[in-house]
C-alpha positions as CSV (number, residue, x, y, z in Angstrom):
1,L,-51.6,-33.5,89.0
2,L,-50.9,-36.0,91.8
3,I,-51.1,-33.2,94.4
4,L,-54.5,-32.1,93.1
5,I,-55.7,-35.7,93.3
6,W,-54.3,-36.1,96.8
7,L,-56.0,-32.9,97.8
8,N,-59.3,-34.2,96.4
9,A,-59.6,-31.3,94.1
10,P,-62.8,-31.1,92.0
11,T,-62.7,-32.9,88.7
12,W,-63.2,-29.7,86.7
13,A,-60.1,-28.2,88.5
14,I,-58.0,-31.2,87.6
15,I,-59.1,-31.2,84.0
16,G,-58.6,-27.5,83.8
17,F,-55.1,-27.7,85.2
18,V,-54.1,-30.4,82.7
19,I,-55.4,-28.3,79.8
20,L,-53.7,-25.1,81.0
21,W,-50.4,-26.9,81.6
22,W,-50.6,-28.5,78.1
23,I,-51.3,-25.1,76.5
24,F,-48.4,-23.5,78.4
25,N,-46.0,-26.2,77.3
26,I,-47.1,-25.8,73.7
27,Y,-46.7,-22.0,74.0
28,V,-43.1,-22.2,75.2
29,S,-42.0,-25.4,73.2
30,D,-40.3,-23.5,70.4
31,R,-38.4,-21.2,72.9
32,V,-37.3,-24.3,74.9
33,L,-36.1,-26.1,71.8
34,V,-34.2,-23.0,70.5
35,A,-32.5,-22.6,73.9
36,A,-31.7,-26.3,74.3
37,T,-30.0,-26.6,70.8
38,D,-28.2,-23.3,71.1
39,A,-29.8,-22.3,67.8
40,V,-28.9,-18.9,66.4
41,P,-31.2,-16.7,64.3
42,L,-30.4,-16.3,60.6
43,T,-31.1,-12.7,59.5
44,K,-29.2,-12.2,56.3
45,G,-27.7,-14.0,53.3
46,E,-29.1,-16.0,50.4
47,V,-30.7,-18.7,52.5
48,Y,-32.5,-16.1,54.6
49,E,-33.8,-14.2,51.6
50,R,-35.1,-17.5,50.0
51,A,-36.7,-18.5,53.3
52,K,-38.5,-15.1,53.7
53,H,-39.8,-15.4,50.1
54,I,-41.1,-18.9,50.8
55,F,-42.6,-18.1,54.1
56,K,-44.4,-15.1,52.6
57,K,-45.8,-17.2,49.8
58,A,-47.0,-19.8,52.3
59,G,-48.8,-17.1,54.2
60,V,-46.6,-17.3,57.3
61,P,-44.3,-14.3,56.9
62,D,-43.5,-13.9,60.6
63,T,-41.9,-17.3,60.8
64,R,-38.4,-17.1,62.2
65,L,-35.4,-19.0,60.8
66,F,-32.8,-20.5,63.1
67,I,-29.6,-22.4,62.4
68,V,-28.5,-25.3,64.6
69,D,-24.8,-26.3,64.6
70,S,-25.1,-30.0,63.7
71,P,-23.6,-32.5,61.2
72,V,-27.0,-34.1,60.8
73,Y,-28.9,-33.2,57.6
74,N,-32.4,-32.1,58.6
75,G,-34.9,-29.3,59.1
76,M,-37.6,-28.8,61.7
77,A,-40.7,-26.7,62.2
78,T,-41.6,-25.8,65.8
79,G,-44.3,-23.8,67.5
80,M,-48.1,-23.8,66.9
81,N,-48.3,-20.9,64.4
82,I,-50.4,-19.2,67.0
83,G,-48.8,-15.8,66.9
84,R,-45.3,-17.2,66.1
85,A,-43.5,-20.1,64.7
86,T,-39.9,-21.2,64.0
87,V,-38.1,-23.2,61.3
88,M,-34.7,-24.6,62.1
89,L,-32.0,-25.8,59.7
90,T,-28.9,-27.6,60.7
91,T,-25.5,-26.3,59.5
92,A,-25.1,-29.5,57.4
93,T,-28.3,-28.8,55.6
94,T,-27.2,-25.3,54.6
95,K,-24.3,-26.8,52.7
96,L,-26.7,-28.5,50.3
97,P,-27.5,-27.0,46.9
98,I,-29.8,-24.0,47.2
99,S,-32.6,-25.7,45.4
100,A,-32.6,-28.5,48.0
101,I,-32.5,-26.0,50.8
102,E,-35.6,-24.3,49.3
103,A,-37.3,-27.7,49.2
104,V,-36.6,-28.2,52.9
105,L,-37.8,-24.7,53.7
106,A,-41.0,-25.1,51.7
107,H,-41.7,-28.5,53.4
108,E,-41.3,-26.9,56.8
109,A,-43.3,-23.8,55.9
110,I,-46.3,-26.1,55.1
111,H,-45.9,-27.7,58.5
112,V,-46.1,-24.3,60.1
113,K,-49.1,-23.2,57.9
114,K,-51.1,-26.3,58.6
115,R,-50.2,-26.3,62.3
116,D,-48.9,-29.8,62.1
117,V,-47.2,-29.7,65.5
118,L,-50.5,-28.8,67.1
119,I,-52.3,-31.5,65.0
120,N,-49.9,-34.2,66.3
121,Q,-50.5,-33.0,69.9
122,L,-54.2,-33.1,69.4
123,A,-54.0,-36.6,67.8
124,R,-52.2,-37.8,71.0
125,M,-54.9,-36.3,73.2
126,A,-57.7,-37.8,71.0
127,F,-56.2,-41.3,71.3
128,F,-56.0,-41.2,75.1
129,G,-59.4,-39.6,75.3
130,L,-60.9,-42.3,73.2
131,L,-59.1,-45.0,75.2
132,A,-60.2,-43.5,78.5
133,G,-63.8,-43.0,77.3
134,T,-64.0,-46.6,76.0
135,V,-62.7,-48.0,79.3
136,F,-65.1,-45.8,81.2
137,L,-68.2,-46.7,79.1
138,F,-67.4,-50.4,78.9
139,F,-65.6,-51.0,82.2
140,D,-68.2,-53.4,83.6
141,G,-68.1,-55.5,80.4
142,L,-64.3,-55.5,80.4
143,R,-64.3,-56.5,84.0
144,L,-66.6,-59.4,83.3
145,L,-64.4,-60.5,80.4
146,V,-61.2,-60.2,82.5
147,D,-61.8,-60.8,86.2
148,D,-58.1,-60.3,86.9
149,H,-57.3,-56.5,87.0
150,F,-53.7,-57.2,86.3
151,I,-54.5,-58.9,83.1
152,L,-56.8,-56.0,82.1
153,L,-54.0,-53.5,82.9
154,T,-51.6,-55.6,80.9
155,F,-54.0,-55.6,77.9
156,L,-54.3,-51.8,78.1
157,I,-50.5,-51.4,78.2
158,Y,-50.2,-53.6,75.1
159,V,-52.8,-51.5,73.4
160,L,-50.7,-48.4,74.1
161,M,-47.5,-50.2,73.0
162,I,-48.9,-51.4,69.7
163,A,-51.9,-49.4,68.6
164,F,-50.6,-46.0,69.8
165,P,-47.3,-46.0,67.8
166,I,-49.1,-47.2,64.7
167,Y,-51.8,-44.5,65.1
168,L,-49.2,-41.8,65.6
169,S,-47.1,-43.0,62.7
170,F,-50.2,-42.8,60.4
171,V,-50.9,-39.2,61.5
172,A,-47.2,-38.2,61.2
173,Q,-46.9,-39.8,57.7
174,W,-50.1,-38.0,56.6
175,T,-48.7,-34.6,57.7
176,E,-45.3,-35.4,56.0
177,V,-46.9,-36.3,52.7
178,R,-49.1,-33.2,52.8
179,A,-46.1,-31.0,53.5
180,D,-44.3,-32.5,50.5
181,Y,-47.3,-32.1,48.2
182,F,-48.3,-28.5,49.1
183,G,-44.7,-27.5,49.6
184,G,-44.0,-28.0,45.9
185,T,-46.4,-25.2,45.1
186,L,-44.1,-22.7,46.9
187,L,-41.1,-23.5,44.8
188,P,-40.1,-22.0,41.5
189,G,-39.4,-25.5,40.2
190,G,-42.7,-26.9,41.5
191,R,-43.1,-30.4,42.8
192,K,-40.2,-31.6,40.7
193,Q,-37.9,-29.4,42.7
194,M,-39.5,-30.7,45.9
195,A,-38.9,-34.3,44.9
196,N,-35.3,-33.6,43.8
197,G,-34.5,-31.5,46.8
198,L,-35.8,-34.2,49.3
199,S,-33.9,-36.8,47.3
200,E,-30.8,-34.8,47.7
201,L,-31.4,-34.5,51.4
202,A,-32.0,-38.2,51.8
203,N,-28.8,-39.0,49.8
204,A,-26.8,-36.7,52.1
205,Q,-28.3,-38.5,55.1
206,D,-27.4,-41.9,53.7
207,R,-23.8,-40.7,52.9
208,E,-23.5,-39.5,56.5
209,L,-24.8,-42.8,57.9
210,D,-22.4,-44.8,55.7
211,K,-19.5,-42.6,56.9
212,S,-20.5,-43.1,60.5
213,F,-20.7,-46.9,59.9
214,E,-17.2,-46.9,58.4
215,Y,-15.8,-44.9,61.4
216,S,-17.5,-47.4,63.7
217,L,-15.9,-50.3,61.9
218,S,-12.5,-48.7,62.0
219,D,-12.7,-48.0,65.7
220,N,-13.5,-51.7,66.4
221,R,-10.5,-53.0,64.6
Protein backbone atom coordinates (compact mmCIF):
# COMPACT_ATOMS: atom_id res chain seq x y z
CA LEU A 1 0.00 0.00 0.00
CA LEU A 2 2.80 2.40 0.91
CA ILE A 3 4.59 1.55 -2.34
CA LEU A 4 1.45 2.35 -4.35
CA ILE A 5 1.11 5.66 -2.53
CA TRP A 6 4.83 6.42 -3.11
CA LEU A 7 4.35 5.65 -6.82
CA ASN A 8 1.39 8.07 -6.93
CA ALA A 9 -0.92 5.30 -8.09
CA PRO A 10 -4.51 6.32 -8.92
CA THR A 11 -6.95 6.26 -6.02
CA TRP A 12 -9.04 3.55 -7.67
CA ALA A 13 -5.95 1.32 -7.96
CA ILE A 14 -5.10 1.77 -4.27
CA ILE A 15 -8.66 1.03 -3.17
CA GLY A 16 -8.84 -1.94 -5.54
CA PHE A 17 -5.57 -3.32 -4.18
CA VAL A 18 -6.79 -3.03 -0.57
CA ILE A 19 -10.07 -4.81 -1.38
CA LEU A 20 -8.37 -7.60 -3.35
CA TRP A 21 -5.77 -8.11 -0.61
CA TRP A 22 -8.54 -8.29 1.99
CA ILE A 23 -10.50 -10.84 -0.07
CA PHE A 24 -7.35 -12.95 -0.56
CA ASN A 25 -6.63 -12.98 3.17
CA ILE A 26 -10.21 -13.98 3.91
CA TYR A 27 -10.01 -16.79 1.34
CA VAL A 28 -6.87 -18.34 2.82
CA SER A 29 -7.55 -17.55 6.51
CA ASP A 30 -8.91 -21.00 7.39
CA ARG A 31 -6.01 -22.78 5.66
CA VAL A 32 -3.49 -20.58 7.45
CA LEU A 33 -5.12 -21.27 10.82
CA VAL A 34 -5.24 -25.01 10.22
CA ALA A 35 -1.55 -25.03 9.25
CA ALA A 36 -0.51 -22.77 12.13
CA THR A 37 -2.23 -24.92 14.78
CA ASP A 38 -1.17 -28.27 13.26
CA ALA A 39 -4.84 -29.24 13.21
CA VAL A 40 -5.71 -32.69 11.91
CA PRO A 41 -8.97 -33.58 10.11
CA LEU A 42 -11.44 -35.77 11.94
CA THR A 43 -13.03 -38.22 9.50
CA LYS A 44 -14.47 -40.98 11.67
CA GLY A 45 -15.84 -41.76 15.09
CA GLU A 46 -18.87 -40.69 17.11
CA VAL A 47 -17.93 -36.99 17.27
CA TYR A 48 -17.46 -36.94 13.48
CA GLU A 49 -20.84 -38.59 12.87
CA ARG A 50 -22.63 -36.21 15.24
CA ALA A 51 -20.88 -33.26 13.60
CA LYS A 52 -21.89 -34.30 10.08
CA HIS A 53 -25.50 -34.66 11.21
CA ILE A 54 -25.49 -31.19 12.80
CA PHE A 55 -23.76 -29.59 9.80
CA LYS A 56 -26.29 -31.16 7.42
CA LYS A 57 -29.20 -29.99 9.55
CA ALA A 58 -27.71 -26.47 9.62
CA GLY A 59 -27.47 -26.45 5.82
CA VAL A 60 -23.65 -26.45 5.72
CA PRO A 61 -22.90 -30.14 4.95
CA ASP A 62 -19.51 -29.45 3.37
CA THR A 63 -18.06 -27.97 6.57
CA ARG A 64 -14.84 -29.73 7.57
CA LEU A 65 -14.04 -30.77 11.14
CA PHE A 66 -10.53 -30.49 12.57
CA ILE A 67 -8.99 -31.33 15.94
CA VAL A 68 -6.36 -29.12 17.57
CA ASP A 69 -4.08 -30.65 20.20
CA SER A 70 -4.69 -28.26 23.09
CA PRO A 71 -5.62 -28.47 26.80
CA VAL A 72 -7.89 -25.44 26.36
CA TYR A 73 -11.62 -26.15 26.22
CA ASN A 74 -12.91 -24.37 23.14
CA GLY A 75 -14.30 -24.56 19.63
CA MET A 76 -13.86 -22.28 16.64
CA ALA A 77 -15.45 -21.62 13.26
CA THR A 78 -13.21 -20.34 10.48
CA GLY A 79 -13.68 -19.47 6.84
CA MET A 80 -16.36 -17.38 5.22
CA ASN A 81 -18.69 -20.22 4.16
CA ILE A 82 -18.04 -19.13 0.58
CA GLY A 83 -17.37 -22.52 -0.96
CA ARG A 84 -15.85 -23.97 2.21
CA ALA A 85 -15.70 -23.56 5.97
CA THR A 86 -14.01 -25.24 8.90
CA VAL A 87 -14.94 -26.02 12.49
CA MET A 88 -12.14 -26.77 14.93
CA LEU A 89 -12.35 -28.49 18.33
CA THR A 90 -9.56 -28.83 20.85
CA THR A 91 -8.64 -32.27 22.18
CA ALA A 92 -9.76 -31.13 25.64
CA THR A 93 -13.23 -30.31 24.29
CA THR A 94 -13.59 -33.78 22.78
CA LYS A 95 -13.32 -35.21 26.33
CA LEU A 96 -16.53 -33.48 27.41
CA PRO A 97 -19.83 -35.41 27.44
CA ILE A 98 -21.14 -35.98 23.94
CA SER A 99 -24.17 -33.75 24.60
CA ALA A 100 -21.84 -30.84 25.42
CA ILE A 101 -19.73 -31.52 22.31
CA GLU A 102 -22.90 -31.43 20.23
CA ALA A 103 -23.78 -28.05 21.75
CA VAL A 104 -20.35 -26.65 20.81
CA LEU A 105 -20.66 -28.07 17.28
CA ALA A 106 -24.16 -26.60 16.84
CA HIS A 107 -22.97 -23.20 18.08
CA GLU A 108 -20.09 -23.21 15.59
CA ALA A 109 -22.33 -24.50 12.78
CA ILE A 110 -24.52 -21.41 13.15
CA HIS A 111 -21.43 -19.21 13.00
CA VAL A 112 -20.62 -20.87 9.67
CA LYS A 113 -24.19 -20.69 8.36
CA LYS A 114 -24.56 -16.99 9.23
CA ARG A 115 -21.05 -16.17 7.96
CA ASP A 116 -20.19 -14.53 11.26
CA VAL A 117 -16.45 -14.38 10.51
CA LEU A 118 -17.26 -12.32 7.42
CA ILE A 119 -19.72 -10.17 9.38
CA ASN A 120 -17.05 -9.32 11.95
CA GLN A 121 -14.65 -8.37 9.15
CA LEU A 122 -17.28 -6.20 7.45
CA ALA A 123 -18.09 -4.57 10.79
CA ARG A 124 -14.43 -3.55 11.14
CA MET A 125 -14.40 -2.11 7.65
CA ALA A 126 -17.69 -0.27 8.24
CA PHE A 127 -16.29 1.38 11.39
CA PHE A 128 -13.13 2.60 9.70
CA GLY A 129 -15.10 3.68 6.63
CA LEU A 130 -17.50 5.67 8.81
CA LEU A 131 -14.62 7.25 10.72
CA ALA A 132 -12.75 8.13 7.52
CA GLY A 133 -15.90 9.53 5.92
CA THR A 134 -16.68 11.64 8.99
CA VAL A 135 -13.17 13.08 9.07
CA PHE A 136 -13.29 13.77 5.33
CA LEU A 137 -16.69 15.48 5.43
CA PHE A 138 -16.12 17.49 8.59
CA PHE A 139 -12.37 18.01 8.42
CA ASP A 140 -12.63 21.81 8.14
CA GLY A 141 -14.94 21.96 11.13
CA LEU A 142 -12.70 19.67 13.15
CA ARG A 143 -9.68 21.74 12.20
CA LEU A 144 -11.42 24.90 13.41
CA LEU A 145 -12.32 23.23 16.68
CA VAL A 146 -8.83 21.87 17.15
CA ASP A 147 -6.12 24.02 15.56
CA ASP A 148 -3.38 21.71 16.79
CA HIS A 149 -3.16 18.70 14.46
CA PHE A 150 -1.44 16.68 17.19
CA ILE A 151 -4.43 17.11 19.48
CA LEU A 152 -6.78 16.14 16.64
CA LEU A 153 -4.72 13.03 15.94
CA THR A 154 -4.69 12.17 19.64
CA PHE A 155 -8.48 12.54 19.74
CA LEU A 156 -8.89 10.15 16.79
CA ILE A 157 -6.55 7.63 18.42
CA TYR A 158 -8.62 7.75 21.61
CA VAL A 159 -11.75 7.18 19.53
CA LEU A 160 -10.13 4.06 18.09
CA MET A 161 -8.97 2.88 21.52
CA ILE A 162 -12.34 3.36 23.23
CA ALA A 163 -15.18 3.34 20.70
CA PHE A 164 -13.72 0.68 18.38
CA PRO A 165 -13.37 -2.11 21.01
CA ILE A 166 -16.85 -1.34 22.40
CA TYR A 167 -18.33 -1.47 18.91
CA LEU A 168 -16.56 -4.76 18.05
CA SER A 169 -17.60 -6.25 21.38
CA PHE A 170 -21.24 -5.41 20.63
CA VAL A 171 -21.04 -7.08 17.20
CA ALA A 172 -19.24 -10.13 18.61
CA GLN A 173 -21.72 -10.56 21.47
CA TRP A 174 -24.62 -10.27 19.04
CA THR A 175 -23.21 -13.06 16.85
CA GLU A 176 -22.49 -15.23 19.91
CA VAL A 177 -26.01 -14.89 21.32
CA ARG A 178 -27.48 -15.61 17.89
CA ALA A 179 -25.31 -18.75 17.56
CA ASP A 180 -26.49 -19.94 20.97
CA TYR A 181 -30.16 -19.28 20.17
CA PHE A 182 -30.32 -20.85 16.72
CA GLY A 183 -27.80 -23.56 17.57
CA GLY A 184 -30.32 -25.02 19.98
CA THR A 185 -32.66 -25.80 17.08
CA LEU A 186 -30.04 -28.20 15.68
CA LEU A 187 -29.83 -30.33 18.83
CA PRO A 188 -32.04 -33.28 19.82
CA GLY A 189 -32.41 -31.73 23.28
CA GLY A 190 -33.15 -28.28 21.90
CA ARG A 191 -32.11 -25.08 23.62
CA LYS A 192 -31.98 -26.82 27.00
CA GLN A 193 -29.19 -29.03 25.68
CA MET A 194 -27.44 -25.95 24.30
CA ALA A 195 -27.62 -24.19 27.68
CA ASN A 196 -26.43 -27.27 29.57
CA GLY A 197 -23.68 -27.97 27.06
CA LEU A 198 -22.28 -24.45 27.16
CA SER A 199 -22.49 -24.51 30.97
CA GLU A 200 -20.46 -27.71 30.94
CA LEU A 201 -17.91 -26.06 28.67
CA ALA A 202 -17.72 -22.96 30.90
CA ASN A 203 -17.32 -25.11 34.04
CA ALA A 204 -14.50 -27.06 32.40
CA GLN A 205 -12.78 -23.79 31.45
CA ASP A 206 -13.14 -22.54 35.04
CA ARG A 207 -11.68 -25.78 36.43
CA GLU A 208 -8.73 -25.45 34.06
CA LEU A 209 -8.15 -21.85 35.15
CA ASP A 210 -8.29 -22.82 38.82
CA LYS A 211 -5.81 -25.62 38.17
CA SER A 212 -3.45 -23.26 36.35
CA PHE A 213 -3.72 -20.76 39.22
CA GLU A 214 -2.87 -23.46 41.76
CA TYR A 215 0.17 -24.51 39.72
CA SER A 216 1.26 -20.89 39.51
CA LEU A 217 1.02 -20.49 43.29
CA SER A 218 2.95 -23.69 43.90
CA ASP A 219 5.71 -22.59 41.54
CA ASN A 220 6.12 -19.29 43.41
CA ARG A 221 6.53 -20.93 46.80
